[in-house]
C-alpha positions in Angstrom: 78.1 142.7 151.5 80.3 145.4 153.1 82.2 148.2 151.3 85.4 146.3 150.5 87.5 149.4 149.8 86.7 151.6 152.7 89.4 150.1 154.9 91.8 150.8 152.1 90.7 154.3 151.7 91.1 154.9 155.5 94.6 153.5 155.4 95.5 155.8 152.6 94.0 158.9 154.3 96.3 158.0 157.3 99.3 158.1 155.1 99.9 154.4 154.7 100.8 154.2 151.1 101.7 150.7 149.6 105.4 149.8 149.5 106.6 149.4 145.9 109.7 147.2 146.3 110.8 144.7 143.8 111.0 143.8 140.2 109.3 145.4 137.2 109.3 142.5 134.7 105.9 141.0 134.3 106.8 137.5 135.4 108.6 138.8 138.5 105.6 140.9 139.4 103.4 138.0 139.3 105.8 135.8 141.3 106.0 138.7 143.9 102.2 138.8 144.2 102.0 135.0 144.8 104.7 135.2 147.3 103.0 138.0 149.2 99.4 137.1 148.8 98.8 133.5 148.0 98.9 130.5 150.4 98.2 127.1 149.0 95.8 128.5 146.4 94.0 131.1 148.8 94.5 134.7 147.9 94.6 136.9 151.0 93.5 140.5 151.0 96.0 142.2 153.4 93.8 145.1 154.4 90.7 143.0 155.4 92.2 139.7 156.2 89.6 138.1 154.0 89.9 135.8 151.0 87.1 136.5 148.5 85.8 135.4 145.3 87.0 138.6 143.5 90.7 137.9 144.6 90.5 134.2 143.5 88.9 135.0 140.1 91.4 137.9 139.4 94.4 135.7 140.4 93.1 132.7 138.4 92.7 134.8 135.3 96.3 136.2 135.8 97.6 132.8 136.2 96.3 132.0 132.7 97.7 135.1 131.3 101.1 134.2 132.7 100.9 130.6 131.6 101.2 129.4 135.2 99.2 126.2 135.2 100.6 125.2 138.6 99.2 128.4 140.2 96.0 128.2 138.3 95.4 124.6 139.7 96.2 125.7 143.2 93.9 128.6 143.0 91.0 126.8 141.4 91.4 123.9 143.8 91.0 126.1 146.9 88.2 128.1 145.3 86.2 125.0 144.4 86.9 123.4 147.8 86.1 126.3 149.9 83.8 128.8 148.2 81.7 126.8 145.8 77.9 126.8 146.3 75.3 124.4 145.1 73.9 126.9 142.6 77.0 127.3 140.5 78.0 130.6 142.2 80.6 131.2 144.9 80.4 132.4 148.4 82.1 135.9 148.4 84.1 135.9 151.6 86.2 133.5 153.7 88.0 134.0 157.0 89.6 131.9 159.7 89.0 128.6 158.1 85.2 129.0 157.0 83.0 131.0 154.9 82.3 134.4 156.5 79.4 135.4 154.1 77.7 132.9 151.9 76.2 135.5 149.6 78.0 135.7 146.3 79.6 138.6 144.4 78.8 138.7 140.8 82.4 140.1 139.8 83.9 137.1 141.5 81.7 134.7 139.8 82.2 136.3 136.4 86.0 136.4 136.7 86.2 132.7 138.0 84.0 131.6 135.0 86.1 133.7 132.6 89.4 132.3 134.0 88.1 128.7 133.7 87.0 129.2 130.0 90.4 130.8 129.2 92.4 128.1 131.1 90.4 125.2 129.4 91.2 126.8 125.9 95.0 127.3 126.8 95.5 123.9 128.5 92.8 121.7 126.9 90.9 120.6 130.0 87.3 119.9 129.3 86.4 119.8 132.9 87.4 123.4 133.4 85.3 124.4 130.5 82.4 122.6 131.9 82.8 124.4 135.2 83.2 127.8 133.6 80.0 127.4 131.6 78.1 126.2 134.6 79.0 129.4 136.5 78.4 131.5 133.5 75.1 130.1 133.1 74.2 130.7 136.8 75.2 134.3 136.4 73.0 134.6 133.4 70.0 132.9 135.1 70.3 134.0 138.8 72.0 137.5 138.7 70.5 139.3 135.7 67.2 141.2 135.9 65.0 143.0 133.3 64.5 146.7 134.0 62.9 149.1 131.6 64.0 147.0 128.5 67.4 146.5 129.7 69.1 143.4 131.2 71.0 144.5 134.4 73.6 142.8 136.6 72.8 142.3 140.4 75.9 142.5 142.5 74.7 139.4 144.5 71.9 137.1 144.6 70.7 138.5 147.9 70.2 142.0 149.2 70.4 144.2 146.1 66.9 144.1 144.7 63.6 145.4 146.2 60.2 146.5 145.2 61.3 150.0 144.5 64.5 149.4 142.6 68.0 147.9 142.3 71.4 148.7 143.5 74.2 147.9 140.9 77.9 148.1 140.8 79.1 149.3 137.5 82.5 147.8 138.0 81.1 144.3 138.1 80.3 144.5 134.3 83.6 142.8 133.3 83.2 143.4 129.6 86.0 141.1 128.3 84.4 138.2 130.3 81.0 138.9 129.0 82.4 138.8 125.4 84.0 135.6 126.2 80.7 134.1 127.4 78.8 135.4 124.4 81.5 133.5 122.2 81.4 130.3 124.3 78.0 129.9 125.9 76.3 131.6 123.0 73.3 133.2 124.6 72.2 136.5 123.3 71.8 137.7 126.9 75.5 138.4 127.1 75.3 141.1 124.5 72.3 142.6 125.9 73.9 142.8 129.3 77.2 144.3 128.0 75.0 146.8 125.9 72.9 147.7 129.1 76.2 148.2 131.0 77.8 150.6 128.4 74.6 152.5 128.2 74.5 152.9 132.0 78.0 154.1 132.0 77.4 156.6 129.4 74.4 158.1 131.2 76.3 158.7 134.4 76.2 162.3 135.2 77.7 162.9 138.6 81.0 164.8 139.4 83.4 164.5 136.5 80.7 162.2 134.8 82.4 159.2 136.6 80.4 156.1 137.4 80.4 155.6 141.1 81.3 152.4 142.9 77.6 151.8 143.6 74.6 153.2 141.7 71.0 153.2 142.8 68.3 152.7 140.2 66.2 154.8 140.4 68.5 157.4 141.9 66.3 158.3 144.9 66.7 155.1 146.8 67.8 155.5 150.5 70.7 153.0 150.4 73.8 153.1 152.8 76.6 153.2 150.2 78.4 156.4 149.8 78.3 157.7 146.2 82.1 157.6 145.5 83.8 156.9 142.2 86.7 155.0 144.1 88.5 151.7 144.4 85.8 149.6 142.7 85.0 152.2 140.0 88.7 152.4 138.9 88.1 149.1 137.2 85.5 150.5 134.8 88.0 152.0 132.3 90.1 148.8 132.7 87.3 146.5 131.6 86.1 148.8 128.9 89.7 149.1 127.4 90.4 145.3 127.7 87.3 144.7 125.8 88.1 147.2 123.1 85.1 149.5 124.0 85.5 153.2 124.5 82.6 155.5 125.4 82.8 158.5 127.6 84.1 156.7 130.8 87.7 156.3 129.7 87.9 160.0 128.5 86.4 161.1 131.8 88.8 159.0 134.0 91.6 160.2 132.0 90.6 163.9 132.6 90.1 163.2 136.3 93.3 161.3 137.0 95.5 163.7 135.0 93.9 167.0 136.1 92.7 166.3 139.6 95.1 163.6 140.7 93.1 162.3 143.7 92.3 158.7 144.5 88.5 159.3 144.5 85.6 161.8 144.1 82.1 161.8 145.6 79.8 161.7 142.7 77.1 163.8 144.3 79.0 166.4 146.2 82.2 166.6 144.3 84.3 166.1 147.5 87.7 164.8 146.8 90.0 162.2 148.6 92.5 163.8 151.0 95.4 161.9 149.2 96.7 161.5 145.8 96.9 158.5 143.3 97.9 155.0 144.5 99.2 152.2 142.5 95.8 151.3 141.3 94.9 154.8 139.9 98.6 155.4 138.5 98.3 151.9 136.7 95.0 152.6 135.2 96.2 156.1 134.2 99.1 154.8 132.2 96.8 152.3 130.4 94.5 155.2 129.5 97.5 157.2 128.3 98.4 154.2 126.1 94.9 154.1 124.8 95.1 157.8 123.9 98.2 157.1 121.9 100.8 159.0 124.0 104.2 158.2 122.3 106.2 158.3 125.5 104.2 155.6 127.3 105.4 152.1 127.7 104.6 149.0 129.7 107.8 149.4 131.7 106.4 152.7 133.2 103.9 150.7 135.3 104.6 150.8 139.0 106.8 148.2 140.5 105.2 145.2 142.2 107.2 143.6 145.0 106.4 141.4 148.1 105.3 144.3 150.2 102.7 145.8 147.7 99.2 145.7 148.9 96.9 143.1 147.6 94.5 145.4 145.7 97.2 147.7 144.3 99.1 144.7 143.0 96.1 142.9 141.5 95.0 146.1 139.7 98.5 146.7 138.3 98.8 143.1 137.2 95.4 143.2 135.5 96.4 146.4 133.8 99.6 144.7 132.4 97.4 141.8 131.2 95.0 144.2 129.5 97.8 146.2 127.9 99.5 143.1 126.4 96.2 141.3 125.4 94.6 144.4 123.8 97.6 146.5 122.7 100.7 144.3 122.7 103.9 146.1 123.5 
């Protein structure tokens, strides 16, 4: 599974900032996202040209949040038809009419299952509940592993576990989804998994104390991923606040984004991105300020989303708005 944000980071370094045209209202932002990035249920990542399980799951969950059943049915129909695997998980990437990589990505699986369970509750479709529970169970049975008394999450079924250790992605702990699974599927494993994730995040001690995109366990593994707290890791405070959790990571991200104002930091060396905050970071920063209780912060202050906003920038901004409304209200 390649580094999915490297191409975005490269574009930003060359000065290619996302264009932020268009409306600010939540429904209009969602409509603009669909117009720009969805084709007959397929969500297209404009920087890579791929469609991937992450994008499908995020968009499905947003469709439920916006009460857009037609969009949900298109998104789920395409996902089921094009990405579903026999084991209840989903191939992570698709290009040019076929699967590009059959390995799964656990954040995609988790958000797809979460969206299905939320959709089943909202629109009373038992088949969606059944499908969501099947994928949640597959995540629990196939993508979790015991290490030192903790239940940890594999980023994918293949390629992240060896005899000497594991590689994990902290942003794949989608805490509000894990809570939904605990309430619906009922296994105590979900609480153990969530607790292990929060403990892992609290123990991170790199530059600014931010959890990196990828984390080696133990830390001396010779793996290829660069230890940046970057475009994946920006989702860590989003998931924590959406689920009502806190811990040190939101405070650390708030300090970093406010005081340093760069898109990423190397967790080992402290090297910084050569460019400032994009729509992703600015959206999460506003959510963090709302969590802190800043009186001048409102939902209307989120960056605009229009038909020329990048896929990832738009999806994070829309997820921030959903978290804001579902956790804090207006």
